[in-house]
N, C-alpha and C positions, 0 to 999 in steps of 0.2 A: 403487476409487482419488481421485475427485473431493474425491470427501466424506472422503479419510484427508490429503488436504492442506488442505482448510478447514479443517479440523480443528486441524488443530497453527497455524497458521497464528495462528488464533484463540484457543491456547492460549498459543502465543510472544507475541503479543501480551499481553497479561495477565499475563504473565509485565515485561513492558514496563512497564506502567501502576503496577506492584506497586516499583519503583527509587524514589519515590519523587521528593520535590518537590528542586528544585537543583541536580537530576543530567542537565539536559538537554542539555549533548555525551554523556553516554554512553549514555544515552535514543536520539539522533539517529544514535547510531552502530549502536548495536543494533540498531534500524532500519533504514537498511541492510539491514545483512548480515543479518539477516531476509529481506526483500524478496529480496535476489540470492540470499542458502540454496533459499530456494522457486522462482525462478524455474531454477536449475542443476538442483531434482530433480525441477520441472517436463520439463523437457526430458531429465533422462535416464529422465524414467519414459515415456516419446517421444510424446508433445501434444506436436502440429501446431500453432503459432498460428495460426487463424480468422483472418482478416480481416478490419479492420473497416465497417462501410458505414459509407458519407458521415455523413451523421446525428450520426455517433459522432464522425468523422472534424476535423472544420469548428471544434466547439467543440474541443478538445485542441487544433488546431493554434493556436487564438484562442489559449486561455490559453499557449501555449511563448511566441509573439511576446509577448504582453505581461508576462510574466516575462523575456523580453530586457531590452525596452525597459524594464524598471524598472531592473537588472540596470547596463547605460551609465551613465540618469540618476538612481544611487541615492549616498546621502549614508553606508550603510552597506554598502562590498560583505559584507563578510563575514556579513551581513544573507540580503543578495538571494543568494550560496551559498548559504547554509542552506535559504533558499527553492524552491531551482532545487531539491537534493536534497529534498525532501519533494515536492516536483511530478512527478521526473523516478519515485520512491517510488511516489506512488498512482497517477501512470499502470499503472505495472508490472504495479503489485495490479491497477488492474479487467484489465487486459487477459489477467492470469491467470486472473484470476472470467469475463472471459468467454471465452478458451478450456475454458474446463473445464463450464462452466458444461450446468446439465440440471434438468428440472424436477424428478427427486428429490435435489439437494443444493441443491434453493431450502432444505430444510429445515432443512439441518448449516447454510447461510446463516445463518437467521436465528435460531436458536439459539444461534451464533457470537455477534449483530450482541447477543441479551439477554444473553450469559453478559459478553459484551465491555463494554456498559453496565450487571451489578451491580458488574462489579469499577471500574468507574468512580464508583463510587457509593461500594460501600464502601473505593476509597481517600481521600476524599475526609476 
C-alpha cells in the first residue's frame, strides 16, 4: 500500500507542475490540498505515524522557530504565511514518507523523483 501512496503523490505532484507559469496561487492551494488528502488517505488506511528520532526532530524545530521569527519581522506578511504553508506541507510530506518508508518503497520513491525531474524539464 505504501507504493500506491508514493505513486499517487508523484502523479498528483506532476499534474501540479503542468499547471503552468503565473498560476502560483492555484499551485499553492493545489499542493496544500494534495498533502492534506494524502494524510487523510494515510490515516484512513490505518498507518500509524512513527515518532521522529531526535536527530530529525531538532532541525525541524529550528526551521519552525526561524519561520516564526521571520514572519514576525517580515515586511510582507503574506509571503511569510505562504512560506509557512510550504514549510508545513514539506514537514507533512516528510512525516508521511518517514512513516511508510521501507526498502521496497525506496525504489518507487527513486522512480518518482526521476519522473518528477523529467516533468520539470519538460515543463520548461
